[in-house]
N, CA, C and O atoms as a GROMACS GRO file, in nm:
protein
  308
    1UNK      N    1  -9.087   1.586  -1.079
    1UNK     CA    2  -9.093   1.467  -1.128
    1UNK      C    3  -9.116   1.363  -1.052
    1UNK      O    4  -9.182   1.269  -1.096
    2UNK      N    5  -9.063   1.363  -0.920
    2UNK     CA    6  -9.076   1.289  -0.822
    2UNK      C    7  -9.215   1.267  -0.778
    2UNK      O    8  -9.258   1.156  -0.748
    3UNK      N    9  -9.294   1.390  -0.774
    3UNK     CA   10  -9.420   1.382  -0.724
    3UNK      C   11  -9.526   1.302  -0.835
    3UNK      O   12  -9.623   1.233  -0.803
    4UNK      N   13  -9.485   1.327  -0.949
    4UNK     CA   14  -9.555   1.262  -1.058
    4UNK      C   15  -9.562   1.108  -1.059
    4UNK      O   16  -9.664   1.041  -1.080
    5UNK      N   17  -9.433   1.061  -1.030
    5UNK     CA   18  -9.412   0.925  -1.036
    5UNK      C   19  -9.474   0.863  -0.918
    5UNK      O   20  -9.527   0.753  -0.928
    6UNK      N   21  -9.470   0.937  -0.788
    6UNK     CA   22  -9.527   0.880  -0.673
    6UNK      C   23  -9.676   0.879  -0.678
    6UNK      O   24  -9.748   0.798  -0.619
    7UNK      N   25  -9.716   0.975  -0.753
    7UNK     CA   26  -9.883   0.972  -0.771
    7UNK      C   27  -9.939   0.859  -0.851
    7UNK      O   28 -10.047   0.803  -0.829
    8UNK      N   29  -9.838   0.827  -0.963
    8UNK     CA   30  -9.892   0.707  -1.065
    8UNK      C   31  -9.858   0.590  -0.985
    8UNK      O   32  -9.937   0.496  -0.999
    9UNK      N   33  -9.747   0.568  -0.896
    9UNK     CA   34  -9.723   0.441  -0.832
    9UNK      C   35  -9.815   0.421  -0.726
    9UNK      O   36  -9.841   0.303  -0.700
   10UNK      N   37  -9.869   0.507  -0.662
   10UNK     CA   38  -9.976   0.496  -0.546
   10UNK      C   39 -10.100   0.463  -0.599
   10UNK      O   40 -10.177   0.398  -0.529
   11UNK      N   41 -10.138   0.502  -0.732
   11UNK     CA   42 -10.260   0.458  -0.785
   11UNK      C   43 -10.253   0.309  -0.827
   11UNK      O   44 -10.358   0.244  -0.828
   12UNK      N   45 -10.140   0.254  -0.861
   12UNK     CA   46 -10.119   0.118  -0.909
   12UNK      C   47 -10.128   0.018  -0.798
   12UNK      O   48 -10.175  -0.094  -0.816
   13UNK      N   49 -10.078   0.063  -0.670
   13UNK     CA   50 -10.056  -0.032  -0.564
   13UNK      C   51 -10.180  -0.057  -0.473
   13UNK      O   52 -10.276   0.020  -0.476
   14UNK      N   53 -10.177  -0.162  -0.394
   14UNK     CA   54 -10.295  -0.166  -0.293
   14UNK      C   55 -10.263  -0.101  -0.155
   14UNK      O   56 -10.347  -0.045  -0.085
   15UNK      N   57 -10.126  -0.116  -0.123
   15UNK     CA   58 -10.075  -0.047   0.003
   15UNK      C   59 -10.008   0.088  -0.022
   15UNK      O   60  -9.888   0.084  -0.050
   16UNK      N   61 -10.063   0.196  -0.016
   16UNK     CA   62 -10.023   0.326  -0.061
   16UNK      C   63  -9.920   0.376   0.053
   16UNK      O   64  -9.830   0.455   0.024
   17UNK      N   65  -9.937   0.326   0.178
   17UNK     CA   66  -9.843   0.375   0.290
   17UNK      C   67  -9.704   0.306   0.258
   17UNK      O   68  -9.602   0.368   0.289
   18UNK      N   69  -9.694   0.187   0.202
   18UNK     CA   70  -9.569   0.121   0.173
   18UNK      C   71  -9.473   0.183   0.043
   18UNK      O   72  -9.365   0.139   0.005
   19UNK      N   73  -9.546   0.293  -0.009
   19UNK     CA   74  -9.479   0.354  -0.134
   19UNK      C   75  -9.384   0.461  -0.074
   19UNK      O   76  -9.418   0.541   0.013
   20UNK      N   77  -9.248   0.453  -0.134
   20UNK     CA   78  -9.142   0.543  -0.093
   20UNK      C   79  -9.068   0.577  -0.223
   20UNK      O   80  -9.004   0.492  -0.283
   21UNK      N   81  -9.077   0.695  -0.261
   21UNK     CA   82  -9.022   0.755  -0.376
   21UNK      C   83  -8.911   0.870  -0.346
   21UNK      O   84  -8.935   0.970  -0.278
   22UNK      N   85  -8.800   0.844  -0.402
   22UNK     CA   86  -8.676   0.933  -0.365
   22UNK      C   87  -8.630   0.966  -0.492
   22UNK      O   88  -8.620   0.881  -0.582
   23UNK      N   89  -8.595   1.109  -0.509
   23UNK     CA   90  -8.500   1.138  -0.622
   23UNK      C   91  -8.362   1.186  -0.581
   23UNK      O   92  -8.345   1.281  -0.505
   24UNK      N   93  -8.273   1.119  -0.632
   24UNK     CA   94  -8.138   1.140  -0.617
   24UNK      C   95  -8.050   1.204  -0.720
   24UNK      O   96  -8.048   1.160  -0.834
   25UNK      N   97  -7.980   1.303  -0.684
   25UNK     CA   98  -7.929   1.385  -0.800
   25UNK      C   99  -7.782   1.325  -0.811
   25UNK      O  100  -7.699   1.322  -0.720
   26UNK      N  101  -7.767   1.271  -0.957
   26UNK     CA  102  -7.641   1.205  -0.985
   26UNK      C  103  -7.538   1.283  -1.047
   26UNK      O  104  -7.448   1.223  -1.106
   27UNK      N  105  -7.536   1.417  -1.041
   27UNK     CA  106  -7.455   1.504  -1.096
   27UNK      C  107  -7.479   1.550  -1.239
   27UNK      O  108  -7.536   1.474  -1.317
   28UNK      N  109  -7.440   1.663  -1.275
   28UNK     CA  110  -7.472   1.708  -1.394
   28UNK      C  111  -7.604   1.718  -1.429
   28UNK      O  112  -7.672   1.788  -1.354
   29UNK      N  113  -7.669   1.658  -1.540
   29UNK     CA  114  -7.821   1.688  -1.567
   29UNK      C  115  -7.891   1.530  -1.548
   29UNK      O  116  -7.986   1.495  -1.618
   30UNK      N  117  -7.841   1.458  -1.464
   30UNK     CA  118  -7.898   1.326  -1.431
   30UNK      C  119  -7.957   1.317  -1.295
   30UNK      O  120  -7.892   1.357  -1.199
   31UNK      N  121  -8.082   1.265  -1.280
   31UNK     CA  122  -8.156   1.225  -1.168
   31UNK      C  123  -8.194   1.090  -1.168
   31UNK      O  124  -8.239   1.041  -1.272
   32UNK      N  125  -8.181   1.013  -1.050
   32UNK     CA  126  -8.233   0.887  -1.046
   32UNK      C  127  -8.346   0.893  -0.938
   32UNK      O  128  -8.328   0.936  -0.824
   33UNK      N  129  -8.476   0.841  -0.993
   33UNK     CA  130  -8.598   0.815  -0.915
   33UNK      C  131  -8.596   0.684  -0.854
   33UNK      O  132  -8.614   0.588  -0.929
   34UNK      N  133  -8.576   0.660  -0.722
   34UNK     CA  134  -8.593   0.532  -0.684
   34UNK      C  135  -8.726   0.509  -0.613
   34UNK      O  136  -8.771   0.589  -0.531
   35UNK      N  137  -8.791   0.385  -0.652
   35UNK     CA  138  -8.922   0.360  -0.594
   35UNK      C  139  -8.918   0.228  -0.522
   35UNK      O  140  -8.885   0.123  -0.576
   36UNK      N  141  -8.958   0.241  -0.379
   36UNK     CA  142  -8.998   0.127  -0.295
   36UNK      C  143  -9.123   0.101  -0.278
   36UNK      O  144  -9.193   0.197  -0.247
   37UNK      N  145  -9.181  -0.019  -0.291
   37UNK     CA  146  -9.321  -0.068  -0.261
   37UNK      C  147  -9.299  -0.170  -0.163
   37UNK      O  148  -9.186  -0.212  -0.139
   38UNK      N  149  -9.413  -0.215  -0.098
   38UNK     CA  150  -9.449  -0.330  -0.039
   38UNK      C  151  -9.413  -0.460  -0.109
   38UNK      O  152  -9.442  -0.460  -0.229
   39UNK      N  153  -9.356  -0.569  -0.063
   39UNK     CA  154  -9.319  -0.677  -0.135
   39UNK      C  155  -9.437  -0.750  -0.211
   39UNK      O  156  -9.417  -0.812  -0.316
   40UNK      N  157  -9.576  -0.738  -0.142
   40UNK     CA  158  -9.681  -0.782  -0.211
   40UNK      C  159  -9.728  -0.692  -0.343
   40UNK      O  160  -9.810  -0.746  -0.417
   41UNK      N  161  -9.687  -0.572  -0.375
   41UNK     CA  162  -9.702  -0.479  -0.469
   41UNK      C  163  -9.603  -0.470  -0.576
   41UNK      O  164  -9.623  -0.396  -0.672
   42UNK      N  165  -9.483  -0.549  -0.562
   42UNK     CA  166  -9.390  -0.551  -0.650
   42UNK      C  167  -9.432  -0.588  -0.784
   42UNK      O  168  -9.396  -0.520  -0.880
   43UNK      N  169  -9.506  -0.692  -0.798
   43UNK     CA  170  -9.558  -0.740  -0.910
   43UNK      C  171  -9.627  -0.631  -1.002
   43UNK      O  172  -9.598  -0.609  -1.119
   44UNK      N  173  -9.720  -0.568  -0.928
   44UNK     CA  174  -9.797  -0.461  -0.985
   44UNK      C  175  -9.717  -0.340  -1.052
   44UNK      O  176  -9.752  -0.285  -1.157
   45UNK      N  177  -9.624  -0.311  -0.989
   45UNK     CA  178  -9.531  -0.207  -1.035
   45UNK      C  179  -9.454  -0.259  -1.166
   45UNK      O  180  -9.437  -0.191  -1.267
   46UNK      N  181  -9.415  -0.377  -1.150
   46UNK     CA  182  -9.328  -0.426  -1.268
   46UNK      C  183  -9.417  -0.470  -1.382
   46UNK      O  184  -9.387  -0.446  -1.499
   47UNK      N  185  -9.529  -0.535  -1.345
   47UNK     CA  186  -9.642  -0.560  -1.457
   47UNK      C  187  -9.601  -0.685  -1.530
   47UNK      O  188  -9.498  -0.743  -1.496
   48UNK      N  189  -9.681  -0.733  -1.635
   48UNK     CA  190  -9.664  -0.847  -1.694
   48UNK      C  191  -9.543  -0.815  -1.794
   48UNK      O  192  -9.547  -0.717  -1.868
   49UNK      N  193  -9.437  -0.904  -1.792
   49UNK     CA  194  -9.329  -0.896  -1.873
   49UNK      C  195  -9.250  -0.746  -1.874
   49UNK      O  196  -9.170  -0.710  -1.961
   50UNK      N  197  -9.288  -0.677  -1.768
   50UNK     CA  198  -9.232  -0.551  -1.741
   50UNK      C  199  -9.288  -0.459  -1.833
   50UNK      O  200  -9.217  -0.370  -1.880
   51UNK      N  201  -9.401  -0.469  -1.864
   51UNK     CA  202  -9.474  -0.356  -1.941
   51UNK      C  203  -9.527  -0.236  -1.857
   51UNK      O  204  -9.549  -0.129  -1.915
   52UNK      N  205  -9.546  -0.249  -1.727
   52UNK     CA  206  -9.585  -0.126  -1.652
   52UNK      C  207  -9.464  -0.034  -1.620
   52UNK      O  208  -9.472   0.087  -1.638
   53UNK      N  209  -9.346  -0.096  -1.568
   53UNK     CA  210  -9.236  -0.035  -1.543
   53UNK      C  211  -9.182   0.024  -1.674
   53UNK      O  212  -9.132   0.136  -1.665
   54UNK      N  213  -9.186  -0.035  -1.798
   54UNK     CA  214  -9.138  -0.002  -1.908
   54UNK      C  215  -9.216   0.139  -1.956
   54UNK      O  216  -9.159   0.229  -2.017
   55UNK      N  217  -9.344   0.142  -1.921
   55UNK     CA  218  -9.424   0.247  -1.963
   55UNK      C  219  -9.381   0.377  -1.866
   55UNK      O  220  -9.368   0.493  -1.905
   56UNK      N  221  -9.365   0.333  -1.744
   56UNK     CA  222  -9.313   0.456  -1.663
   56UNK      C  223  -9.185   0.502  -1.703
   56UNK      O  224  -9.170   0.624  -1.705
   57UNK      N  225  -9.098   0.437  -1.733
   57UNK     CA  226  -8.974   0.480  -1.792
   57UNK      C  227  -8.991   0.556  -1.926
   57UNK      O  228  -8.916   0.649  -1.957
   58UNK      N  229  -9.092   0.514  -2.002
   58UNK     CA  230  -9.121   0.592  -2.132
   58UNK      C  231  -9.163   0.737  -2.093
   58UNK      O  232  -9.114   0.835  -2.150
   59UNK      N  233  -9.255   0.745  -1.994
   59UNK     CA  234  -9.312   0.879  -1.941
   59UNK      C  235  -9.174   0.957  -1.914
   59UNK      O  236  -9.145   1.062  -1.972
   60UNK      N  237  -9.092   0.894  -1.820
   60UNK     CA  238  -8.970   0.984  -1.780
   60UNK      C  239  -8.878   1.015  -1.888
   60UNK      O  240  -8.813   1.118  -1.874
   61UNK      N  241  -8.862   0.952  -1.986
   61UNK     CA  242  -8.795   0.976  -2.102
   61UNK      C  243  -8.840   1.084  -2.185
   61UNK      O  244  -8.764   1.154  -2.251
   62UNK      N  245  -9.001   1.099  -2.178
   62UNK     CA  246  -9.054   1.206  -2.255
   62UNK      C  247  -9.035   1.326  -2.176
   62UNK      O  248  -8.994   1.431  -2.226
   63UNK      N  249  -9.065   1.313  -2.047
   63UNK     CA  250  -9.047   1.427  -1.983
   63UNK      C  251  -8.898   1.500  -1.957
   63UNK      O  252  -8.881   1.618  -1.927
   64UNK      N  253  -8.793   1.393  -1.977
   64UNK     CA  254  -8.655   1.445  -1.973
   64UNK      C  255  -8.630   1.508  -2.095
   64UNK      O  256  -8.546   1.598  -2.090
   65UNK      N  257  -8.692   1.479  -2.229
   65UNK     CA  258  -8.653   1.539  -2.357
   65UNK      C  259  -8.696   1.694  -2.358
   65UNK      O  260  -8.635   1.785  -2.414
   66UNK      N  261  -8.819   1.703  -2.280
   66UNK     CA  262  -8.885   1.830  -2.272
   66UNK      C  263  -8.794   1.918  -2.177
   66UNK      O  264  -8.776   2.037  -2.204
   67UNK      N  265  -8.738   1.862  -2.067
   67UNK     CA  266  -8.693   1.950  -1.956
   67UNK      C  267  -8.547   1.956  -1.956
   67UNK      O  268  -8.491   2.021  -1.868
   68UNK      N  269  -8.475   1.890  -2.050
   68UNK     CA  270  -8.335   1.892  -2.077
   68UNK      C  271  -8.253   1.839  -1.952
   68UNK      O  272  -8.146   1.885  -1.911
   69UNK      N  273  -8.332   1.722  -1.895
   69UNK     CA  274  -8.275   1.667  -1.770
   69UNK      C  275  -8.296   1.513  -1.796
   69UNK      O  276  -8.405   1.478  -1.842
   70UNK      N  277  -8.200   1.421  -1.771
   70UNK     CA  278  -8.218   1.284  -1.781
   70UNK      C  279  -8.262   1.212  -1.650
   70UNK      O  280  -8.193   1.228  -1.549
   71UNK      N  281  -8.384   1.126  -1.648
   71UNK     CA  282  -8.427   1.070  -1.546
   71UNK      C  283  -8.417   0.910  -1.567
   71UNK      O  284  -8.459   0.846  -1.664
   72UNK      N  285  -8.350   0.858  -1.446
   72UNK     CA  286  -8.341   0.713  -1.442
   72UNK      C  287  -8.451   0.647  -1.349
   72UNK      O  288  -8.451   0.680  -1.230
   73UNK      N  289  -8.531   0.570  -1.388
   73UNK     CA  290  -8.609   0.501  -1.281
   73UNK      C  291  -8.558   0.370  -1.240
   73UNK      O  292  -8.522   0.285  -1.321
   74UNK      N  293  -8.556   0.354  -1.094
   74UNK     CA  294  -8.510   0.212  -1.030
   74UNK      C  295  -8.622   0.160  -0.934
   74UNK      O  296  -8.682   0.228  -0.851
   75UNK      N  297  -8.638   0.042  -0.958
   75UNK     CA  298  -8.730  -0.030  -0.854
   75UNK      C  299  -8.629  -0.104  -0.764
   75UNK      O  300  -8.546  -0.185  -0.802
   76UNK      N  301  -8.653  -0.056  -0.624
   76UNK     CA  302  -8.572  -0.095  -0.526
   76UNK      C  303  -8.646  -0.217  -0.447
   76UNK      O  304  -8.762  -0.199  -0.409
   77UNK      N  305  -8.588  -0.323  -0.424
   77UNK     CA  306  -8.672  -0.424  -0.339
   77UNK      C  307  -8.650  -0.403  -0.193
   77UNK      O  308  -8.708  -0.474  -0.110
   0.00000   0.00000   0.00000
């Protein structure tokens, strides 16, 4: 799942080298995906009124339903 999120985020930002995506296991069936981008690209990831990040979270939710694993998306400054 980390690779999918990384591919989508790199397509959205201008500075692909500044993208860092990590998957942290939180125990049980929960994983947290942390996304770090360059400060100039933060607005592109969040989107207008949070629409882009909400869409990413919806994709993760759909994937978690199929894979029986919960994913949490966190945008880190």
